[in-house]
N, C-alpha and C positions, 0 to 999 in steps of 0.2 A: 504493500500500500504506500509506504513512504517513498519507495523508489519511483513509483508511478507519479506521485505528486512532484517529486524532485525533477523528473524529466519534463513534466508539464510546466514547471516554473522556469526551467532553463529555456524552454521554447518561448515562454512569455517574455522573459528578459531579452532574448534575442530580438523578438518582434519589437519590443519597446525601444531598444537601442537603435534599431534601424529607423523606427518612426521618428525618434528624437533627432537623428541625423538628417532625415528628410525635412523636419521642421526647421532645423538650423539652417540648412541650405536654402529652403524655400523663403525664409524670412530675412536673409542676409542683406537684402536691398531695402528693408524697412527702416524707418527712423529708429534710433536707439530705444526710445520709449516704447514704441509699438513692438519692436523685436523682443524686448524684455517681457512685455505682457504676454506675447505669443509663447515664448519659451517657458515662462512660469506656469502658464496654463497647461502646457504639455507635460511638464514635470509633475504638476499636481495630479493630473489624470493618471500618470504612471504610478504615483504613490498610492492613490486610491485603488487602482487595479490590483496592485501588489498586496495591499491590506486585505481586500476582499478575498484574495486567493489564500492568504494565510488563515483567515477565519474559516474558509471552506475546508481547510485541512482538518480542523478540529470539530466543526459543525457542518456535516454534509447537508447539502441543500434540502433534502426531504424533511429535515428536522427544523428548518427555519420557518419563522412566521412568514406569511404571504408577502408582507411589505419588503422584508429583507431578501426574499427570494426574487422579488421583482427587481430590486436594486442590483442584486448580483447578476441577474440576467441582462440588465442594462449594460453593465460593464463588460460582460462576456460578449455582447453584441459589438461593443467598441473594439475589443481585442480582435474579433473576427474581421471587422472592417479594416483594422490596421494591418492585419495579416494580408488581406486582399490588396491593400494599397502598397505595402512595402515589398510585395512579391516582385514588383518591377525592379526594385533596387537589388533584391537578392539575386534575381536572374542576371542582372547586369554584372554583379560581382562575380558570379560563377563563370560567366563568359570571360570576364577580364582575367580571372585566375587561370582558366584553361589557355587563354591566349598567352599569358605570361609563361606558363609551363612550356607551351609550344616553342616560344622564342628562346627560352633557356636551353631546352633540349636540342633544338635544331640550329641555335645561334643565328637566327635571322630576325629581321624586323627591327623597329625602333621603339623608343619610349614615348612616342607621340601621344599615346593615350593618357599620359600623366600631365600633359601640358594644357594650355588654355582651352583647346578644343575639348579635352576630356572634362575639364571643369564645366564647360558649357553643357556637355551631355549630362553630367550629374545634376546640374540645375534643372534641365528639362525633365529628367526622369523623376526628380524630387517633386516637381510640379504635378506630374502624372500621379505619383504616389499619394500626394495630398488630395488631389481631385477624387481619386478612386477610394479614398478613405472617408472623406467628409460627406460626399453625396450619399453613399450607401448608409453611413451612420445616421445622418439626419432622417433618411427615409425609414429605416428600421426602428429608430426611436419614436418617430411619428406613429408607426404601426403599433407600438406598445402603448403609447399614451392616448391616442385617439382611434386608430384603426381597429383595435380590438373591440370597440364599442360602437362602431359605425354601422348599426343595424340597417339592413336593407330588406324591403319586402319585394319578393319575386312573384308576380302573378302569372299563373299558368292555366291554360285551358286544355283539358283532356277530352277528346271526342270519341264516343263509342256508340254505334247504333244499337247495340244490345243492352244499353243502359235502361233500366226501368224508367218509365215516364215520370214517376213520382220523384226521381232523383235528378231530373234535368235541372241544372243550376245549383245542385248541392255543393256547398262550399266546405273544403277541408283546409285546415291550417296544419302544416307539417313543420316541426322543429326537430333538431337532432344535435347530438354531440355537445351537450351542455358543459361537460367537464367542470362540474361545480367547484372542485378543489382548486381550480386555477384562479378563481375570483377572490379578491381581497375583501370584498364587502358584498352585501346584498343589492346595492344600488343598481349595478348593471342588469341584474336579473329582473329587478322591478321595472326598469325601463323597457327591457325586451318583452316581458310579459304584458306590459301595458300596450305595446304595439300589437301583440298577438290578440288581445281582447278587443282592440279597436276594429279588427277585421270582421267581427261578428260571425265567426265560423259556425257551421252546423256541427262540426266534429273536429277535435284536435288530436293529432297523432304525433307521438314522440318516438323517434326511431333509434334510440340507444345511446350508450355512453353518458349516463347521468353523472358519473364520477370519473376521476382519474384512476383511482385504485381501490379506495376503501369507503365503506358506507358512512364513516364518521365525517366525511367531507360535507355531508348534507345537513348536519345538526343545526346550523343557523339559517337554513333555507326552507325548512318545512312549511312555514307560513306562506312563503312565496309560491311554492309548488301548488298549494291549495287554491291559489287565485285563478288557476287555469280551469275554466268551466266552459262547457258547450252543451247545447240541447241534446245532442246524440252521444255525448260522452267524451272522455279523455282516455285514450288508449296508448299503451307503450310496449316496447320490447327491450331486450337487453342487448348491449353492444359488447365488444371484446374487452373493454376496460372494466366493465361492471362485475366481472367474475373474480377480480383480485388475482388474476394469473400473473401479474407482473410484480407481485410482492412475495417475499420469502416469509411464509407463515410458520410459527413455531410448531403448529400441529394442523393436520387436515381438518380437524373439527373447527378450529378457529376460522379457517377459510370458509367453511360451510355456514358458520354463524354470521360471518360478514355478508355473504350473499343473501341469507335469510333476512338480515336487518335491512338490506337495500330493497328487497321486495316489500318489506313491511312499510318502509318510507313511502313507496309509491302507492300502496294500498291506503295508508293513512292520508295521503294527499288527494284521494278520490280518483286516482288513475287506475284503469283496469290493465294490468300487466298480462299480456298474452304470451303464454309459454307453450309453443308448438300446438296451437289450438286455433279455433276460429269462433267468431260470434256473428249472429245475424243482426244487421242494421235495418230496422223496419221504418218505413215512412208511407203513410196513406195506404196501408195494406200491401205494399210491395216491399221486397227485401233484396239486399245485396249482402255479400259475405265479406267480412274483414278477417284476414288471416294474419297471425303473428307468430314468428318463429324465433327461437333463441339464435345467438350469433352463429352464422354459417360462413366461416372464413374461406376465401378463395385462395389465399396464399398459404405457404407451408408454415408460416409463423403464427397463424391464427387458428384457433380451435373451431371445430364444427360441432357445436352443441345442438344446432337446429335439426329438427325432424320434420321435414316438409310433408312426408307422408301422413303424419299424425294431424298436422294442421289442415291438410287438404281433404282428409277423409270426411265424407258427408256433405261436401259442398257442391255436389253435382246438380242439385236442384236450383242453385242460384245462377241467374243469367250473367251477373257481373261480380267480379272478385277483385279485391284489393289485398295485396300482400305487404306486410311490414317486415323487412329483412335488412338488418343493419349494414351489411357489406354488399356493395353493388356488384361485385364479381360473382355473387350467387346467381344473378339474373342470367348471365351468359352460360355459366357452368352447369346450372340445373333447371332453373325456372323455364327458360325458353324451350329447352329440349324435352323436358319431361312433363311440364305443366303448362301447355299452350293455352289453357282456358283461364289462366290468371291474367286479367286485363291490365292491371296497373300495379307495379312494384315500387315501393317507397324505401329509399336507402339514405345513408349518410356516410360516415366513416372516413372519407378522404380529406375532409376539411378544405379541399382545393389546395392542400398543403399550406394554407394560410398566406400564400404568396403567389402572385402571378399578375397577369394583365387581362382585364375584361373591358372591352369597348364594343359598341354595337357592331355585330357581325364578326367579331373575333374574340377568342379567349385562349389563353395559354397559361400553363402552370407546369412546373417540373413533375407534378404528380401524374400527369397524363402519360408519362413513360412507364408508370407502374400500374395504372388503372385505365382500361379502355374507356369506361364510362366514369367520369369523375366529378362532373357538376352540370346540373341542368336536366333538361328533358331529352330522352332518347326513345326512338320507336323502331321496332322491327316487326314487320308484318302487322298484326293487330294488337301487339303487346307494347305497353309503355313502361319505361323506367324513369323515375325522377330521383336524382342524387342531390340531396340537400348539402349545402356548403358548410353547415354547422353553425351553432350559436356561440360556442365558446372557443377555447384554444388550448393547445397542449404543446409542451416543449418551448418553442419560441412564444413568449407571452404577448403576442400581438398578431396583427394581420396587416398585410400590405397588398392592395390590389384585389384580393379575394376577401370581401367583407363578410361579416357574420350575417346569416340568412334566416329570414322567416318566409316560408313558402305558402302562398295561397293558391290552392288548386280548385278550379271550378270544373265539375263534371258536366258534360253536355252530350246530348244525343246527336247533335249536328254541329 
């Protein structure tokens, strides 16, 4: 453990030394006063980064209060951005070393690289390093302070001619991936749920990952969960993080009790948790089926607790079926091939990687290289899949470009 942290800090020190050199070169044409302010700020950030690193050696992040975890994440973002920026200087130094070795071994070349032209190059590369540090840093810090709470309502219309007439215009609000433990207070959830209730949905569906790891994350949020209400009910399923699989438990019994506690939280909140089962939603004498399964992971790192056969059994009589399944890869790997009568599948899980670009007619995120369906509405033949971008965040405590989502789905016959 100590060796791992020692290596980590050596890397941090190297990054900071390179960054301070870039700052020094970048600011050498400033006035003495401005140069001193610039350098003192850089040294202060270096000291704070180092301090938080030392604290992290004795108090691992999972034990920290949310605020300190947020601050530590902020400085980690700065370190990563510095690494990105100074990589230009590191690459330049590596090239210079190899060129020097080449000249020494073969006794050719000159020392022109160390003259005025070399200094000009260093100045130019330092400017690049500062640019590629400051711009990403400002962007990702914005994502932490504002982007994580920039809730967006996505309106979607799903058309199906087999939809019962009574459900024409039926409105569903989908939320997903709340990750309650990532929030420092209940205020963001209050804001998000306020927007949810403003939509006046007929039914509210939550598609998994209520917590990061443990049920105790919910202890201050129960009253907020209870505020979600809809005429035809609030329903939920479990996501991969809800099972406590990413925690080392002293005993298997404690892990079971954690999951039982999480299920009780949802029941106490008035949510109907669907565990490999279905329910009938009836309106004006007509019915549709709502199926909900436990997490069915498409990748090798995610468990497949879901039992689609159990949830689907007995749904033959319903003309229209909605499936809640946390992981969108389930749609391609099983739903489309084995259950073609499932009209609409609702998923989450990807978060859109909390980073990307979305403009009218174009969207991109690194997560698209891992998941074929990662955000928004997809259709194949007569089957639909909607992937919610998530309400909360995990890992990086923010969002940039891929904002937290509240989905409003209108069912329509035409």
